[in-house]
C-alpha positions in Angstrom: 67.3 -76.3 88.5 64.7 -76.4 86.1 64.1 -80.0 84.6 62.8 -80.3 81.0 59.7 -82.0 80.6 59.6 -85.5 79.1 57.8 -85.3 75.8 56.6 -88.1 73.5 55.6 -87.4 69.8 52.8 -89.3 68.8 51.8 -89.8 65.2 48.7 -91.9 63.9 49.3 -93.1 60.3 47.2 -94.9 57.7 48.4 -95.4 54.2 51.0 -92.7 54.5 53.9 -94.5 52.4 54.3 -91.3 50.5 55.1 -89.2 53.3 56.3 -91.3 56.3 59.9 -91.6 55.8 60.4 -87.9 55.2 58.2 -86.7 58.0 59.8 -89.0 60.7 63.1 -87.7 59.3 62.3 -84.2 60.1 60.7 -85.0 63.4 64.0 -86.8 64.5 65.4 -83.3 64.2 63.2 -82.1 67.2 62.4 -84.9 69.2 64.2 -88.3 70.3 61.0 -90.2 71.6 58.5 -91.0 68.7 55.4 -93.2 68.9 53.8 -94.3 65.6 50.2 -96.0 65.7 49.8 -97.7 62.1 46.1 -97.9 62.0 45.9 -100.8 59.7 47.9 -99.5 56.7 47.6 -101.7 53.6 50.3 -99.9 51.5 54.2 -100.1 52.1 54.0 -97.9 55.3 54.7 -100.8 57.7 57.8 -101.7 55.7 59.0 -98.1 55.7 58.4 -97.9 59.5 60.5 -100.9 60.0 63.7 -98.9 59.0 63.1 -96.3 61.4 64.2 -96.0 65.2 60.6 -95.3 66.3 58.2 -97.3 68.5 55.2 -98.7 66.7 51.7 -100.0 67.6 50.5 -101.8 64.6 46.7 -102.5 64.1 45.7 -105.5 61.9 42.8 -103.6 60.5 41.7 -99.9 60.5 40.2 -98.9 63.9 40.1 -95.3 63.5 41.6 -91.9 64.4 40.1 -91.9 67.9 41.5 -95.3 68.9 45.0 -94.1 67.8 44.5 -91.1 70.0 43.4 -93.2 72.8 46.4 -95.4 72.6 49.0 -92.8 72.2 47.6 -90.8 75.3 47.5 -94.2 77.3 51.3 -95.1 76.1 52.5 -91.8 77.1 50.8 -91.9 80.8 52.2 -95.5 81.1 55.7 -94.7 80.1 55.7 -91.5 82.5 55.9 -88.7 79.9 54.9 -85.3 81.1 53.4 -84.5 77.8 52.2 -86.0 74.5 52.6 -83.9 71.3 50.4 -85.5 68.3 50.7 -84.6 64.8 49.8 -86.1 61.4 52.0 -87.7 59.0 50.7 -86.1 55.7 52.8 -83.0 55.7 49.8 -80.9 56.8 51.5 -80.4 59.9 55.0 -79.2 59.8 57.6 -80.9 62.0 59.3 -77.4 62.2 56.5 -76.3 64.4 57.4 -78.7 67.2 59.7 -76.4 69.0 56.8 -73.7 69.3 54.8 -76.5 71.1 57.7 -77.1 73.3 58.0 -73.4 74.2 54.2 -73.3 75.0 54.7 -76.4 77.2 57.6 -74.8 79.0 55.6 -71.6 79.8 53.7 -74.0 82.1 50.3 -72.1 82.1 48.3 -74.7 80.0 47.0 -78.1 80.1 46.2 -78.5 76.4 48.2 -76.6 73.7 46.1 -76.8 70.5 47.4 -75.7 66.9 44.9 -73.5 65.2 45.1 -72.9 61.4 43.1 -69.9 61.6 44.8 -67.7 64.1 47.1 -66.4 61.5 46.7 -66.9 57.8 49.9 -64.8 56.9 51.8 -66.3 54.0 49.1 -69.0 53.3 48.2 -70.0 49.7 46.0 -72.9 50.7 42.3 -73.1 50.8 40.3 -75.9 52.7 37.5 -77.4 50.9 34.4 -75.3 51.6 32.4 -78.0 53.4 35.4 -78.6 55.8 35.8 -74.9 56.4 32.0 -74.5 57.0 31.7 -77.4 59.5 34.8 -76.5 61.1 33.3 -73.0 61.8 30.0 -74.3 62.8 31.2 -76.9 65.3 34.0 -74.8 66.8 31.1 -72.0 67.4 28.8 -74.6 68.8 31.7 -75.8 71.4 32.4 -72.2 72.3 28.8 -71.5 72.9 28.1 -74.5 75.0 31.4 -74.7 76.9 32.3 -71.0 77.2 35.7 -71.5 75.7 37.2 -69.5 72.9 38.6 -72.0 70.2 39.1 -70.8 66.7 40.0 -74.3 65.3 38.4 -77.5 66.8 39.8 -80.0 64.4 43.3 -79.4 64.4 45.2 -82.7 65.4 48.6 -80.9 66.1 48.2 -80.7 69.8 50.1 -81.0 73.2 48.5 -82.6 76.1 49.7 -82.3 79.7 49.5 -85.8 80.9 48.9 -85.3 84.7 45.6 -83.6 83.7 44.6 -85.4 80.7 45.0 -89.0 82.1 41.7 -88.8 84.0 39.7 -88.2 80.8 37.4 -90.9 80.0 38.0 -90.9 76.2 36.5 -93.9 74.2 35.5 -92.6 70.8 37.1 -94.5 67.9 36.4 -92.2 65.0 36.9 -88.8 63.7 34.5 -87.3 66.2 37.1 -87.9 68.8 37.9 -84.2 69.2 34.3 -83.3 70.1 34.5 -85.8 73.1 37.9 -84.5 74.0 36.9 -80.8 73.9 33.7 -81.3 76.1 35.8 -83.2 78.7 38.5 -80.9 78.8 36.5 -77.9 79.1 34.0 -79.4 81.9 36.9 -80.5 83.9 38.6 -77.2 83.9 41.6 -78.0 81.7 43.5 -74.8 80.7 43.6 -74.4 76.9 45.9 -72.5 74.7 45.9 -72.1 70.9 48.9 -71.3 68.8 49.0 -70.6 65.2 50.1 -73.3 62.7 50.2 -73.1 59.0 47.2 -74.1 57.0 48.1 -76.8 54.6 45.8 -78.9 52.6 47.9 -81.6 50.6 44.9 -83.5 49.5 41.6 -81.7 49.5 39.7 -84.9 48.3 40.9 -87.2 51.2 38.3 -89.5 52.3 37.1 -89.6 55.9 35.4 -93.1 55.1 31.8 -94.2 55.6 29.0 -91.6 56.4 31.6 -88.9 57.3 32.3 -88.2 53.7 28.9 -86.7 53.2 29.1 -83.3 54.8 25.5 -83.2 56.4 26.1 -86.5 57.9 29.6 -85.5 59.3 28.3 -82.3 61.0 25.2 -84.2 62.5 27.5 -86.7 63.9 29.8 -84.2 65.4 26.9 -82.4 66.9 25.4 -85.6 68.2 28.6 -86.4 69.8 28.9 -83.1 71.6 25.4 -83.2 72.9 25.8 -86.9 74.2 29.1 -85.8 75.9 27.5 -83.0 77.6 24.9 -85.2 78.9 27.4 -87.7 80.1 29.5 -84.9 81.9 26.2 -83.6 83.5 26.6 -80.4 82.0 23.7 -78.0 82.7 23.8 -76.9 79.0 23.1 -80.4 77.9 19.4 -79.5 78.3 19.7 -77.5 75.2 20.4 -80.8 73.4 17.1 -82.4 74.1 
């Protein structure tokens, strides 16, 4: 008899009062175990979360997307889950896509199942801000060139992580450059990566990254520096090209 994997849905939130109740209502249709990391919200998000049957980790101040990711991975490992599926709470990730990630998990041939907004653009009317699309393309290509992988979307946060293979990664970046660290470590440790299409949705093209990441040139430079630093840290021969 095949035993279904234990799956935790992890959702980082920061000032998502507009969406959080509806998103959690929809996620509940597809999953029973939900963890929310409230990264220091200053709006009504904490009060809204209190009315939902979900586990919440609450930060007193904003500590960053990467820190929320670290905590969700750590909690999934500590509580014995087989997989963690992460998704955003701003309706840019559709809860209705969760079964597609579950199907990919049950295929049992991947360690990371990553959503890609660019595998299929059929029935998509949204257009990403030009700087975000160009940086995504450039950084995705850089990762592919350095790591020999075939990503089409390095920044989509809709992902599934196999805990038995991901728990050994040394992830310590708190900011939005967390995915760069993750991809380098995932590739250099030989994790099997599969992409599946998810809808491209941009509800708020003007949304801020915060700090120096709001300036596109700075944002790209930070991402590139993180990739090079992580290649060196992992002892990759390709790190010589960073010097």
